[in-house]
C-alpha positions, 0 to 999 in steps of 0.5 A: 500499500502506498505510504500516503494512502496508509497515513490517510487511512489511519487519519480517518478510520474509526475506532472499533470497540469490542464493547463496553466495559463498565467498572462500577466499583474499584473496591474488591475483597481481595488485594493482589500482589500482582493487580493492574487496578491496584484494588483491594477493600478500600479501594485503588492504592492510585485512584482512592475509594470510588463507586459509580451512582446506580442511575448514572451506570444505567444511563451511560449503558443505554447512552453507549448502545447508540456508539455505532462503533461498539459491538453489542457486548456488555462486561461488568468489571471492578475491583470485584464488581460482584461485592454489589450483587444486587446492583450487578443484576440489575445492570445486566437486566438494563444492558439485555433491555437496551439490546446488548446481546453478549452480557459478560463479567469478570469475578474472583468468584468469592460468592460461591461460599457453598454449593447452595450460594454459588447455584443461587448467584448462578441462576440469579445472573443467568436469568438477568441475561448474562451469557459468560463469566471470567473467573480470575484464578492464579498463585496471587488470587489463592491467598484470598479465595480457596480453591473449592470456592473457585471450583463451585463457581465454575460448576455453578456456571455450568449448571445454570448454562453460563459459559465460564472462562477460567482466566489465570495470570502467569510470571516465569515463577507461577505458571498455568500448571501451577495454578490448576493444579489447585482446583479440583479435576472435576471441577475445572472439566466443567470449565467452557474455556481455560486461558492464560496471559502474562502479569503486566507490569503495571499497577501493584505488579510494578511495585512487587514483582521484580522486572525478571519475573514478567514475560516479554510481551513487547515484540520490540514494543512494536504494534497498535492495540486496535484490535483489542479496544473497550470503550471503558469507563472507570469507577470514576466515571472517567472514560477510556479506550481500553481496560488494561491500565489506561483506565487506572491513570488520570492525567490524560482525560477524554471526558466523565459520564457525570458531565456529559454523554458517554457517545459525545466522549467516544467521538472526542477519544476517536478524533484525539491525535494522541489517541489515534497514534497508540491505537493505530500505530503503537505506543512506542511512537510516541517516544521520540516525542518525549524524548524531543521534550527531554524525557526518556523514561528510564527501565526495561518495558515488557509490553505495550500495556506497560509502556502505556501506562507508564507514559500516561500515569506521568504528569510531565509525559502527558504535559509534554504530549499535550505541548506537542499536540498544540504546536502541531495543530497550530502549525497545520492552522497556519498552513491552512491560513497560508493556503487559503490566502495563496489561493484567494490571490490567486482567483482575485 
């Protein structure tokens, strides 16, 4: 493809979101050492304690459905979203009535304290329209949630007809096999899927784990993140194009659903020049801009999510990017003005 054509496509291609991710709370009954959201019983280490009002979340769910580039998937996350079980059930019902066809959530399964409790919760969720749950389980969760509890959650999902993805995060010392060996075999057999992924060096993991523990997922940090976008509302109401760490920052903001419609914010994200570079070209393309401003990021980066989180967690980096954008827009305006004046002179 001709380079100019590629540039034009990147300038005009709309961002497509795989779904709406709503983080109703940043509190969690666990406090895992690798949590990218830095969640715990008192809220987030970074963002503090936050919880969105139900009426606001219901409005957001309905408004997001009007975003033309949003797939009809609704995902509820936290923190541990299901600490507020009645609220979660009601939100899924709102999403189902709005027209979403894929209703999903992430949980640590704490609610499966007994077979009867697990069955009751799963039946409520299925009746509300939930199609699948992702249950988090790994070396770090076992300090707070027992293997038997996770097993009961898997079994209850199976019995109620909810697909269950057992999601295991790994480092070099703690692998998939280690995590699965603790769950009763008969329960593992009932999981719809078992998937694993690397712990990212973001959030609490960036402070608690040594660099050699992280898998290298960066491929030289080359790559865009467009295929994995989600329109994400964090527990403060701020909206982001992803839920892998960017949503846990507070310096480069696109808008808050307390102040305006998520549809308006989604369009702002789509037109934001910095966001478009990250989404369509890759986060590493911001590094020359930072270096030009005299900012060199220290340390080793193991993946694009870590680099993204590091850049947007830094007020200094964010201000350098904003200043670069302001100057670029001013130069573009000056060129346009010059061209218009030249056109007028030529046709005078």
